[in-house]
ROPA-454484 format. One line per field, with one value per residue: residue number from 1; residue in three letters; x, y, z of N, C-alpha, C in turn. Coordinates in nm, 3 decimals. Example, Ala and Ser with C-alpha at 12.3 -4.5 7.8 and 13.67 -1.06 7.14 Angstrom:
<pts>
seq (1_2)
type (Ala_Ser)
n.u (1.319_1.285)
n.v (-0.569_-0.225)
n.w (0.780_0.708)
ca.u (1.230_1.367)
ca.v (-0.450_-0.106)
ca.w (0.780_0.714)
c.u (1.320_1.290)
c.v (-0.330_0.003)
c.w (0.780_0.787)
</pts>
This chain:
<pts>
seq (1_2_3_4_5_6_7_8_9_10_11_12_13_14_15_16_17_18_19_20_21_22_23_24_25_26_27_28_29_30_31_32_33_34_35_36_37_38_39_40_41_42_43_44_45_46_47_48_49_50_51_52_53_54_55_56_57_58_59_60_61_62_63_64_65_66_67_68_69_70_71_72_73_74_75_76_77_78_79_80_81_82_83_84_85_86_87_88_89_90_91_92_93_94_95_96_97_98_99_100_101_102_103_104_105_106_107_108_109_110_111_112_113_114_115_116_117_118_119_120_121_122_123_124_125_126_127_128_129_130_131_132_133_134_135_136_137_138_139_140_141_142_143_144_145_146_147_148_149_150_151_152_153_154_155_156_157_158_159_160_161_162_163_164_165_166_167_168_169_170_171_172_173_174_175_176_177_178_179_180_181_182_183_184_185_186_187_188_189_190_191_192_193_194_195_196_197_198_199_200_201_202_203_204_205_206_207_208_209_210_211_212_213_214_215_216_217_218_219_220_221_222_223_224_225_226_227_228_229_230_231_232_233_234_235_236_237_238_239_240_241_242_243_244_245_246_247_248_249_250_251_252_253_254_255_256_257_258_259_260)
type (Unk_Unk_Unk_Unk_Unk_Unk_Unk_Unk_Unk_Unk_Unk_Unk_Unk_Unk_Unk_Unk_Unk_Unk_Unk_Unk_Unk_Unk_Unk_Unk_Unk_Unk_Unk_Unk_Unk_Unk_Unk_Unk_Unk_Unk_Unk_Unk_Unk_Unk_Unk_Unk_Unk_Unk_Unk_Unk_Unk_Unk_Unk_Unk_Unk_Unk_Unk_Unk_Unk_Unk_Unk_Unk_Unk_Unk_Unk_Unk_Unk_Unk_Unk_Unk_Unk_Unk_Unk_Unk_Unk_Unk_Unk_Unk_Unk_Unk_Unk_Unk_Unk_Unk_Unk_Unk_Unk_Unk_Unk_Unk_Unk_Unk_Unk_Unk_Unk_Unk_Unk_Unk_Unk_Unk_Unk_Unk_Unk_Unk_Unk_Unk_Unk_Unk_Unk_Unk_Unk_Unk_Unk_Unk_Unk_Unk_Unk_Unk_Unk_Unk_Unk_Unk_Unk_Unk_Unk_Unk_Unk_Unk_Unk_Unk_Unk_Unk_Unk_Unk_Unk_Unk_Unk_Unk_Unk_Unk_Unk_Unk_Unk_Unk_Unk_Unk_Unk_Unk_Unk_Unk_Unk_Unk_Unk_Unk_Unk_Unk_Unk_Unk_Unk_Unk_Unk_Unk_Unk_Unk_Unk_Unk_Unk_Unk_Unk_Unk_Unk_Unk_Unk_Unk_Unk_Unk_Unk_Unk_Unk_Unk_Unk_Unk_Unk_Unk_Unk_Unk_Unk_Unk_Unk_Unk_Unk_Unk_Unk_Unk_Unk_Unk_Unk_Unk_Unk_Unk_Unk_Unk_Unk_Unk_Unk_Unk_Unk_Unk_Unk_Unk_Unk_Unk_Unk_Unk_Unk_Unk_Unk_Unk_Unk_Unk_Unk_Unk_Unk_Unk_Unk_Unk_Unk_Unk_Unk_Unk_Unk_Unk_Unk_Unk_Unk_Unk_Unk_Unk_Unk_Unk_Unk_Unk_Unk_Unk_Unk_Unk_Unk_Unk_Unk_Unk_Unk_Unk_Unk_Unk_Unk_Unk_Unk_Unk_Unk_Unk_Unk_Unk_Unk_Unk_Unk_Unk)
n.u (7.803_7.926_7.736_7.509_7.599_7.677_7.436_7.336_7.574_7.633_7.487_7.587_7.818_7.864_7.829_8.093_8.252_8.192_8.367_8.517_8.463_8.213_8.043_8.128_7.966_7.714_7.412_7.389_7.196_6.912_6.701_6.814_6.860_6.594_6.526_6.651_6.600_6.313_6.342_6.444_6.242_6.016_6.147_6.184_5.954_5.836_6.033_5.944_5.700_5.818_5.986_5.764_5.660_5.834_6.048_6.336_6.495_6.451_6.371_6.616_6.765_6.597_6.569_6.815_6.915_6.711_6.762_7.074_7.051_6.920_7.093_7.313_7.178_7.181_7.436_7.490_7.362_7.467_7.718_7.942_7.958_8.182_8.385_8.272_8.265_8.368_8.465_8.401_8.150_7.885_7.665_7.422_7.278_7.395_7.536_7.337_7.176_7.335_7.246_7.034_7.083_7.248_7.160_7.012_7.178_7.174_6.918_6.909_7.047_6.846_6.664_6.573_6.606_6.438_6.415_6.069_5.983_6.005_6.128_6.152_6.095_5.921_6.031_6.276_6.216_6.092_6.287_6.441_6.229_6.221_6.475_6.400_6.223_6.380_6.561_6.387_6.296_6.536_6.578_6.387_6.134_5.856_5.630_5.593_5.744_5.571_5.362_5.432_5.500_5.272_5.160_5.280_5.221_4.938_4.977_5.098_4.908_4.661_4.676_4.785_4.557_4.401_4.523_4.540_4.275_4.225_4.390_4.315_4.051_4.068_4.268_4.518_4.852_4.975_5.166_5.165_5.227_5.223_5.161_5.201_5.120_5.383_5.447_5.213_5.093_4.987_5.064_5.012_4.727_4.702_4.792_4.592_4.357_4.437_4.443_4.179_4.040_4.139_4.388_4.722_5.009_5.289_5.557_5.708_5.861_6.051_6.003_6.090_6.181_6.179_6.049_5.922_5.602_5.450_5.172_4.824_4.666_4.628_4.852_5.091_5.443_5.440_5.573_5.614_5.625_5.676_5.593_5.642_5.427_5.354_5.075_4.864_4.582_4.216_3.996_4.174_4.125_3.997_4.180_4.291_4.088_4.011_4.221_4.304_4.102_4.178_4.222_4.529_4.632_4.792_4.815_4.738_4.927_4.888_5.137_5.152_5.354_5.508_5.650_5.759)
n.v (-24.920_-24.729_-24.528_-24.565_-24.600_-24.339_-24.137_-24.213_-24.207_-23.925_-23.734_-23.781_-23.733_-23.458_-23.276_-23.318_-23.218_-22.951_-22.603_-22.477_-22.216_-22.177_-22.336_-22.177_-21.940_-22.041_-21.991_-21.717_-21.622_-21.456_-21.518_-21.575_-21.304_-21.168_-21.281_-21.188_-20.939_-20.947_-21.028_-20.795_-20.570_-20.704_-20.687_-20.440_-20.312_-20.450_-20.282_-20.028_-20.021_-20.050_-19.766_-19.642_-19.610_-19.536_-19.703_-19.863_-20.063_-19.961_-19.869_-19.893_-20.080_-20.335_-20.369_-20.415_-20.665_-20.836_-20.846_-20.908_-21.145_-21.326_-21.308_-21.462_-21.710_-21.775_-21.764_-22.006_-22.204_-22.192_-22.092_-22.290_-22.479_-22.494_-22.605_-22.859_-23.233_-23.561_-23.630_-23.446_-23.353_-23.140_-22.984_-22.784_-22.656_-22.578_-22.301_-22.125_-22.213_-22.098_-21.814_-21.799_-21.825_-21.630_-21.361_-21.345_-21.236_-20.951_-20.914_-20.932_-20.691_-20.495_-20.518_-20.395_-20.326_-20.159_-20.146_-20.280_-20.233_-20.374_-20.297_-20.348_-20.612_-20.666_-20.539_-20.646_-20.922_-20.878_-20.811_-21.082_-21.201_-21.096_-21.176_-21.429_-21.387_-21.292_-21.516_-21.709_-21.607_-21.590_-21.880_-21.954_-21.953_-21.764_-21.724_-21.804_-21.603_-21.381_-21.407_-21.451_-21.155_-21.038_-21.150_-21.080_-20.769_-20.838_-20.898_-20.673_-20.474_-20.563_-20.716_-20.569_-20.357_-20.583_-20.696_-20.486_-20.442_-20.676_-20.650_-20.464_-20.530_-20.800_-20.946_-20.778_-20.616_-20.292_-20.032_-19.658_-19.315_-19.047_-18.736_-18.486_-18.240_-18.082_-18.138_-18.141_-18.376_-18.536_-18.770_-18.980_-18.958_-19.075_-19.337_-19.415_-19.435_-19.628_-19.853_-19.828_-19.938_-20.191_-20.226_-20.328_-20.209_-20.238_-20.158_-19.836_-19.559_-19.248_-19.072_-18.808_-18.498_-18.224_-17.949_-17.632_-17.620_-17.546_-17.481_-17.492_-17.192_-17.205_-17.400_-17.259_-17.199_-17.364_-17.651_-17.966_-18.314_-18.618_-18.944_-19.294_-19.547_-19.892_-20.084_-20.376_-20.562_-20.600_-20.425_-20.201_-20.030_-19.793_-19.625_-19.411_-19.215_-19.229_-19.142_-18.916_-18.752_-18.671_-18.417_-18.158_-18.365_-18.361_-18.504_-18.828_-19.045_-19.330_-19.610_-19.770_-19.890_-20.110_-20.337_-20.311)
n.w (-5.089_-4.986_-5.010_-4.885_-4.624_-4.566_-4.511_-4.276_-4.088_-4.116_-3.957_-3.699_-3.733_-3.781_-3.536_-3.430_-3.632_-3.675_-3.649_-3.355_-3.333_-3.429_-3.285_-2.995_-3.023_-3.042_-2.826_-2.829_-2.984_-3.161_-3.025_-2.762_-2.691_-2.715_-2.481_-2.288_-2.323_-2.238_-1.986_-1.886_-1.939_-1.774_-1.524_-1.495_-1.497_-1.227_-1.095_-1.126_-0.995_-0.709_-0.714_-0.736_-0.507_-0.315_-0.221_-0.124_-0.304_-0.593_-0.939_-1.064_-0.906_-0.927_-1.186_-1.275_-1.158_-1.224_-1.517_-1.506_-1.348_-1.561_-1.740_-1.600_-1.601_-1.887_-1.961_-1.779_-1.914_-2.199_-2.184_-2.187_-2.370_-2.575_-2.461_-2.407_-2.443_-2.538_-2.282_-2.093_-1.883_-1.826_-1.569_-1.646_-1.472_-1.278_-1.221_-1.230_-1.005_-0.803_-0.806_-0.639_-0.373_-0.362_-0.395_-0.195_0.011_-0.083_-0.038_0.216_0.315_0.286_0.471_0.729_1.137_1.367_1.695_1.774_1.524_1.209_0.885_0.518_0.441_0.231_0.031_0.012_-0.056_-0.300_-0.468_-0.452_-0.613_-0.848_-0.951_-0.982_-1.185_-1.391_-1.422_-1.516_-1.780_-1.871_-1.916_-2.080_-2.064_-2.130_-2.051_-1.778_-1.660_-1.737_-1.586_-1.312_-1.273_-1.322_-1.107_-0.905_-0.889_-0.827_-0.543_-0.414_-0.477_-0.431_-0.181_-0.009_0.113_0.188_0.395_0.556_0.648_0.728_0.934_1.119_1.186_1.302_1.538_1.539_1.497_1.505_1.412_1.510_1.479_1.708_1.769_2.013_2.224_2.408_2.787_2.919_2.977_2.816_2.712_2.912_2.908_2.678_2.661_2.861_2.723_2.592_2.718_2.798_2.621_2.550_2.433_2.339_2.443_2.258_2.192_2.295_2.165_2.135_1.841_1.730_1.861_2.074_1.932_1.764_1.677_1.366_1.306_1.335_1.452_1.748_1.792_1.758_1.806_2.006_2.187_2.070_2.097_1.919_1.931_1.870_1.869_1.916_1.883_1.980_1.940_1.909_1.685_1.591_1.398_1.498_1.631_1.549_1.502_1.795_1.978_1.832_1.937_2.175_2.402_2.348_2.174_1.844_1.603_1.449_1.294_1.110_1.033_0.757_0.610_0.749_0.697_0.442)
ca.u (7.810_7.957_7.613_7.423_7.608_7.682_7.321_7.326_7.654_7.657_7.445_7.648_7.958_7.834_7.878_8.264_8.288_8.169_8.466_8.477_8.403_8.072_8.013_8.113_7.848_7.593_7.358_7.378_7.141_6.813_6.657_6.879_6.868_6.497_6.484_6.755_6.552_6.208_6.376_6.505_6.091_5.962_6.181_6.198_5.808_5.850_6.110_5.866_5.622_5.885_6.049_5.659_5.619_5.956_6.129_6.474_6.524_6.344_6.379_6.731_6.807_6.506_6.606_6.969_6.893_6.653_6.872_7.140_7.001_6.861_7.216_7.412_7.114_7.182_7.586_7.510_7.307_7.527_7.860_8.021_7.969_8.307_8.442_8.196_8.324_8.314_8.514_8.369_8.006_7.863_7.541_7.378_7.212_7.518_7.579_7.178_7.147_7.381_7.158_6.903_7.145_7.335_7.066_6.961_7.267_7.139_6.780_6.922_7.075_6.750_6.595_6.585_6.539_6.468_6.324_5.980_5.951_6.090_6.100_6.231_6.088_5.854_6.114_6.396_6.153_6.066_6.446_6.468_6.113_6.282_6.576_6.331_6.148_6.495_6.605_6.239_6.291_6.676_6.548_6.312_5.977_5.826_5.447_5.578_5.811_5.523_5.263_5.495_5.518_5.151_5.102_5.355_5.087_4.829_5.019_5.107_4.815_4.570_4.692_4.809_4.440_4.339_4.565_4.527_4.141_4.221_4.456_4.204_3.911_4.123_4.377_4.634_4.956_5.007_5.234_5.115_5.299_5.117_5.217_5.099_5.180_5.461_5.430_5.069_5.059_4.890_5.096_4.955_4.618_4.709_4.792_4.493_4.283_4.445_4.389_4.045_3.987_4.242_4.495_4.846_5.138_5.398_5.667_5.703_5.976_6.027_6.050_6.131_6.250_6.074_6.074_5.822_5.536_5.436_5.020_4.707_4.713_4.635_4.975_5.195_5.518_5.412_5.679_5.552_5.709_5.614_5.606_5.615_5.340_5.288_4.952_4.801_4.442_4.120_3.934_4.276_4.062_3.918_4.296_4.326_3.979_4.023_4.372_4.284_3.996_4.249_4.295_4.656_4.706_4.784_4.775_4.802_4.946_4.917_5.245_5.145_5.463_5.610_5.721_5.739)
ca.v (-24.923_-24.559_-24.408_-24.635_-24.575_-24.192_-24.052_-24.251_-24.156_-23.784_-23.660_-23.803_-23.692_-23.325_-23.194_-23.310_-23.142_-22.807_-22.556_-22.414_-22.090_-22.186_-22.378_-22.066_-21.878_-22.075_-21.922_-21.557_-21.549_-21.353_-21.611_-21.524_-21.159_-21.160_-21.352_-21.097_-20.799_-20.970_-21.009_-20.629_-20.518_-20.741_-20.637_-20.294_-20.293_-20.452_-20.193_-19.914_-19.998_-20.025_-19.667_-19.510_-19.624_-19.473_-19.798_-19.843_-20.107_-19.921_-19.881_-19.942_-20.209_-20.435_-20.408_-20.459_-20.756_-20.894_-20.860_-20.991_-21.300_-21.368_-21.389_-21.538_-21.820_-21.824_-21.808_-22.148_-22.300_-22.201_-22.047_-22.389_-22.558_-22.499_-22.712_-22.992_-23.361_-23.690_-23.680_-23.359_-23.327_-23.036_-22.976_-22.649_-22.569_-22.520_-22.159_-22.050_-22.240_-21.996_-21.691_-21.813_-21.789_-21.535_-21.268_-21.346_-21.150_-20.875_-20.889_-20.913_-20.542_-20.420_-20.530_-20.276_-20.360_-20.086_-20.164_-20.360_-20.247_-20.441_-20.259_-20.365_-20.741_-20.692_-20.514_-20.769_-21.032_-20.844_-20.841_-21.191_-21.257_-21.027_-21.243_-21.544_-21.381_-21.253_-21.645_-21.739_-21.548_-21.661_-22.012_-21.987_-21.984_-21.619_-21.722_-21.813_-21.468_-21.290_-21.476_-21.378_-21.039_-21.017_-21.174_-20.919_-20.668_-20.880_-20.924_-20.549_-20.413_-20.631_-20.765_-20.474_-20.351_-20.680_-20.726_-20.391_-20.460_-20.831_-20.633_-20.362_-20.618_-20.884_-20.915_-20.735_-20.543_-20.202_-19.880_-19.535_-19.207_-18.970_-18.618_-18.403_-18.114_-18.123_-18.069_-18.141_-18.488_-18.624_-18.923_-19.046_-18.966_-19.173_-19.458_-19.465_-19.453_-19.750_-19.930_-19.872_-19.998_-20.326_-20.243_-20.357_-20.132_-20.330_-20.068_-19.708_-19.468_-19.110_-19.050_-18.667_-18.420_-18.091_-17.841_-17.544_-17.656_-17.430_-17.562_-17.427_-17.079_-17.238_-17.449_-17.205_-17.179_-17.492_-17.727_-18.107_-18.438_-18.709_-19.060_-19.423_-19.682_-19.995_-20.128_-20.490_-20.586_-20.564_-20.290_-20.102_-19.907_-19.685_-19.596_-19.258_-19.123_-19.250_-19.099_-18.782_-18.662_-18.649_-18.255_-18.184_-18.423_-18.265_-18.579_-18.934_-19.118_-19.473_-19.633_-19.881_-19.952_-20.150_-20.459_-20.296)
ca.w (-4.955_-4.886_-5.039_-4.765_-4.480_-4.547_-4.469_-4.150_-3.999_-4.110_-3.850_-3.564_-3.742_-3.808_-3.440_-3.412_-3.754_-3.662_-3.593_-3.220_-3.348_-3.445_-3.126_-2.924_-3.086_-2.978_-2.682_-2.865_-3.087_-3.154_-2.890_-2.635_-2.676_-2.685_-2.342_-2.195_-2.308_-2.177_-1.817_-1.858_-1.942_-1.673_-1.403_-1.482_-1.419_-1.082_-1.025_-1.144_-0.877_-0.593_-0.737_-0.734_-0.349_-0.274_-0.181_-0.140_-0.407_-0.700_-1.060_-1.106_-0.869_-0.965_-1.349_-1.258_-1.080_-1.324_-1.610_-1.465_-1.343_-1.677_-1.804_-1.564_-1.653_-2.021_-1.945_-1.731_-2.015_-2.291_-2.207_-2.179_-2.525_-2.626_-2.382_-2.378_-2.532_-2.500_-2.154_-1.995_-1.880_-1.723_-1.519_-1.679_-1.355_-1.139_-1.198_-1.224_-0.869_-0.703_-0.802_-0.544_-0.236_-0.361_-0.412_-0.052_0.073_-0.142_0.020_0.366_0.323_0.276_0.603_0.844_1.238_1.458_1.799_1.754_1.374_1.062_0.758_0.401_0.417_0.096_-0.081_-0.023_-0.129_-0.453_-0.522_-0.491_-0.704_-0.973_-0.979_-1.021_-1.320_-1.464_-1.469_-1.584_-1.907_-1.948_-1.940_-2.219_-2.000_-2.083_-2.015_-1.642_-1.625_-1.728_-1.471_-1.169_-1.279_-1.316_-0.938_-0.815_-0.866_-0.735_-0.397_-0.371_-0.507_-0.364_-0.103_0.100_0.169_0.244_0.530_0.656_0.657_0.868_1.088_1.175_1.232_1.366_1.646_1.487_1.543_1.399_1.454_1.503_1.528_1.783_1.787_2.076_2.284_2.543_2.891_2.937_3.044_2.720_2.686_3.031_2.870_2.545_2.735_2.928_2.648_2.494_2.812_2.809_2.500_2.570_2.332_2.443_2.405_2.256_2.224_2.294_2.143_2.064_1.715_1.725_1.962_2.095_1.808_1.770_1.572_1.267_1.268_1.338_1.560_1.895_1.830_1.711_1.915_2.090_2.182_2.066_2.059_1.852_1.986_1.831_1.944_1.891_1.930_1.932_2.000_1.808_1.645_1.563_1.284_1.566_1.690_1.484_1.581_1.949_2.013_1.796_2.017_2.312_2.398_2.333_2.048_1.734_1.472_1.467_1.178_1.118_0.983_0.669_0.544_0.842_0.610_0.279)
c.u (7.850_7.818_7.490_7.470_7.660_7.536_7.291_7.421_7.692_7.601_7.507_7.792_7.951_7.879_8.008_8.338_8.284_8.309_8.414_8.422_8.246_8.002_8.022_7.991_7.704_7.518_7.359_7.303_6.996_6.715_6.686_6.862_6.734_6.439_6.560_6.642_6.366_6.230_6.409_6.341_6.048_6.030_6.189_6.015_5.802_5.920_6.029_5.784_5.680_5.956_5.885_5.604_5.735_6.007_6.264_6.525_6.441_6.377_6.510_6.804_6.746_6.557_6.738_6.948_6.809_6.746_6.982_7.139_6.956_7.001_7.296_7.303_7.181_7.366_7.564_7.455_7.391_7.661_7.978_8.027_8.087_8.423_8.405_8.262_8.299_8.364_8.490_8.202_7.973_7.700_7.511_7.348_7.295_7.520_7.424_7.166_7.224_7.307_7.073_6.969_7.234_7.268_7.010_7.057_7.224_6.995_6.808_6.972_6.983_6.665_6.641_6.520_6.550_6.325_6.207_5.933_6.040_6.045_6.220_6.189_6.015_5.963_6.234_6.336_6.101_6.178_6.447_6.356_6.192_6.391_6.508_6.268_6.260_6.563_6.510_6.287_6.424_6.650_6.459_6.146_5.906_5.699_5.512_5.644_5.666_5.357_5.306_5.495_5.390_5.091_5.153_5.242_4.981_4.836_4.996_5.021_4.684_4.559_4.703_4.677_4.379_4.384_4.566_4.380_4.152_4.274_4.370_4.073_3.959_4.204_4.501_4.736_4.986_5.091_5.183_5.221_5.197_5.218_5.124_5.194_5.239_5.402_5.278_5.007_4.990_4.947_5.015_4.805_4.615_4.700_4.672_4.375_4.282_4.434_4.252_3.966_4.089_4.322_4.604_4.946_5.236_5.550_5.632_5.854_5.954_6.092_6.130_6.108_6.143_6.138_5.928_5.746_5.447_5.268_4.930_4.753_4.716_4.783_5.106_5.280_5.502_5.493_5.594_5.674_5.608_5.660_5.576_5.533_5.320_5.193_4.909_4.690_4.337_4.085_4.044_4.210_3.999_4.059_4.307_4.218_4.008_4.145_4.368_4.215_4.070_4.252_4.441_4.715_4.683_4.749_4.821_4.823_4.993_5.049_5.187_5.246_5.585_5.661_5.756_5.892)
c.v (-24.785_-24.489_-24.464_-24.600_-24.395_-24.115_-24.062_-24.194_-23.982_-23.720_-23.656_-23.738_-23.514_-23.237_-23.189_-23.228_-22.992_-22.729_-22.517_-22.271_-22.068_-22.253_-22.298_-21.966_-21.930_-22.007_-21.771_-21.508_-21.478_-21.404_-21.547_-21.370_-21.123_-21.198_-21.240_-20.960_-20.819_-20.944_-20.838_-20.559_-20.566_-20.677_-20.520_-20.246_-20.330_-20.337_-20.034_-19.893_-19.980_-19.857_-19.578_-19.516_-19.576_-19.569_-19.794_-19.924_-20.101_-19.970_-19.971_-20.095_-20.342_-20.449_-20.487_-20.623_-20.890_-20.938_-20.937_-21.148_-21.381_-21.401_-21.472_-21.718_-21.894_-21.853_-21.960_-22.241_-22.301_-22.173_-22.176_-22.486_-22.574_-22.601_-22.868_-23.103_-23.440_-23.731_-23.550_-23.314_-23.246_-23.020_-22.806_-22.557_-22.524_-22.381_-22.087_-22.083_-22.140_-21.856_-21.696_-21.790_-21.676_-21.389_-21.252_-21.244_-20.998_-20.819_-20.867_-20.768_-20.476_-20.416_-20.447_-20.327_-20.251_-20.094_-20.271_-20.373_-20.280_-20.364_-20.315_-20.541_-20.765_-20.647_-20.619_-20.908_-20.996_-20.845_-20.992_-21.293_-21.207_-21.133_-21.368_-21.501_-21.354_-21.404_-21.724_-21.705_-21.613_-21.805_-22.063_-21.974_-21.846_-21.607_-21.712_-21.688_-21.367_-21.308_-21.427_-21.240_-20.980_-21.033_-21.095_-20.796_-20.711_-20.847_-20.756_-20.458_-20.454_-20.688_-20.659_-20.432_-20.454_-20.699_-20.616_-20.420_-20.590_-20.753_-20.516_-20.432_-20.752_-20.884_-20.911_-20.670_-20.423_-20.088_-19.747_-19.406_-19.088_-18.843_-18.525_-18.292_-18.127_-18.066_-18.053_-18.247_-18.578_-18.744_-19.033_-19.053_-19.054_-19.305_-19.525_-19.486_-19.579_-19.865_-19.970_-19.938_-20.167_-20.341_-20.239_-20.283_-20.223_-20.252_-19.911_-19.623_-19.321_-19.101_-18.921_-18.594_-18.308_-18.001_-17.753_-17.594_-17.524_-17.465_-17.432_-17.309_-17.123_-17.333_-17.398_-17.192_-17.275_-17.600_-17.840_-18.204_-18.542_-18.875_-19.188_-19.514_-19.759_-20.088_-20.278_-20.512_-20.585_-20.471_-20.174_-20.007_-19.795_-19.618_-19.453_-19.149_-19.135_-19.157_-18.957_-18.682_-18.632_-18.488_-18.256_-18.262_-18.353_-18.375_-18.694_-19.001_-19.274_-19.533_-19.734_-19.925_-20.037_-20.269_-20.401_-20.261)
c.w (-4.913_-4.936_-4.949_-4.662_-4.470_-4.474_-4.299_-4.052_-4.008_-4.018_-3.713_-3.597_-3.762_-3.660_-3.403_-3.532_-3.756_-3.601_-3.468_-3.244_-3.344_-3.328_-3.000_-2.936_-3.031_-2.836_-2.718_-3.008_-3.078_-3.028_-2.765_-2.609_-2.662_-2.500_-2.254_-2.193_-2.267_-2.005_-1.820_-1.870_-1.812_-1.538_-1.397_-1.437_-1.296_-1.004_-1.026_-1.006_-0.752_-0.612_-0.685_-0.574_-0.275_-0.174_-0.217_-0.247_-0.555_-0.833_-1.108_-1.042_-0.919_-1.081_-1.370_-1.218_-1.162_-1.452_-1.586_-1.442_-1.469_-1.772_-1.774_-1.593_-1.793_-2.008_-1.904_-1.855_-2.146_-2.309_-2.192_-2.280_-2.580_-2.576_-2.375_-2.499_-2.479_-2.342_-2.072_-2.015_-1.795_-1.690_-1.543_-1.578_-1.229_-1.112_-1.180_-1.051_-0.750_-0.709_-0.685_-0.403_-0.245_-0.372_-0.249_0.018_0.039_-0.075_0.158_0.417_0.320_0.395_0.702_0.981_1.321_1.588_1.741_1.590_1.273_0.948_0.645_0.376_0.241_-0.003_-0.105_-0.059_-0.270_-0.517_-0.564_-0.590_-0.850_-1.039_-1.058_-1.170_-1.428_-1.522_-1.555_-1.749_-1.967_-1.988_-2.036_-2.156_-1.976_-2.029_-1.843_-1.595_-1.621_-1.617_-1.341_-1.193_-1.262_-1.157_-0.852_-0.787_-0.782_-0.598_-0.348_-0.363_-0.425_-0.251_0.035_0.170_0.246_0.387_0.599_0.712_0.788_0.969_1.159_1.237_1.336_1.492_1.594_1.578_1.430_1.495_1.423_1.573_1.602_1.809_1.882_2.148_2.400_2.662_2.962_2.996_2.932_2.707_2.778_2.984_2.725_2.585_2.793_2.847_2.562_2.572_2.820_2.712_2.480_2.454_2.398_2.362_2.390_2.271_2.217_2.256_2.082_1.954_1.664_1.848_1.966_1.985_1.811_1.659_1.493_1.235_1.302_1.468_1.680_1.916_1.792_1.841_2.019_2.101_2.191_2.082_1.997_1.905_1.926_1.899_1.872_1.947_1.882_1.997_1.866_1.794_1.657_1.455_1.387_1.634_1.641_1.527_1.740_2.028_1.958_1.861_2.149_2.318_2.432_2.236_1.918_1.635_1.523_1.323_1.190_1.007_0.881_0.614_0.633_0.792_0.484_0.245)
</pts>
């Protein structure tokens, strides 16, 4: 009788017979180490792209967020195995779910609003994305983690020129920095040129005060002023040449990083 019942009862008895130290070591194997390292590498790749473009949350921030998110998810999956029993039932997603809302506070600190200009939206979204990549790596979903990392570069490298092209040819809005010689009524000519082409001026702000401009010979020792202008309308790809040909305008720069 003992020989016939032992093989069937042994599998169910083994989990209760394992010592607590063995149960506590679960979740610290080479598989979990590999998942942490994958999150580290992928988040570092995203952070490297942000760092090369001079954004606030760069290599260090993105790597820390991705790796720590993977660790939080691994803790949520394996960190409470020693207290589980017949009367203790835990939801392994409860800790990981807090990462989604917690990262939102970090992203909110990266968004800067100045007048009509909003900066940091893409960087804040990248931090949230890095957290998701780390969570996917920690959850044992390496294919999804790698895929989202690849899609990140599709968005930042492929969509950026596409959105610029659509904004220039559609009814878009873009911000420019116009630097001109002071005291010649140049700003009036700039606004007149914008009105003639049906460009609506959304905001106007002085970005830099008067100072000597060490440029070409004709502009040496000339007091200049730089004004930020937000324009909306069609054909915004013609703003730089149209305003640049105005007598007295020194340079026109387009702000391509309004939401980065």
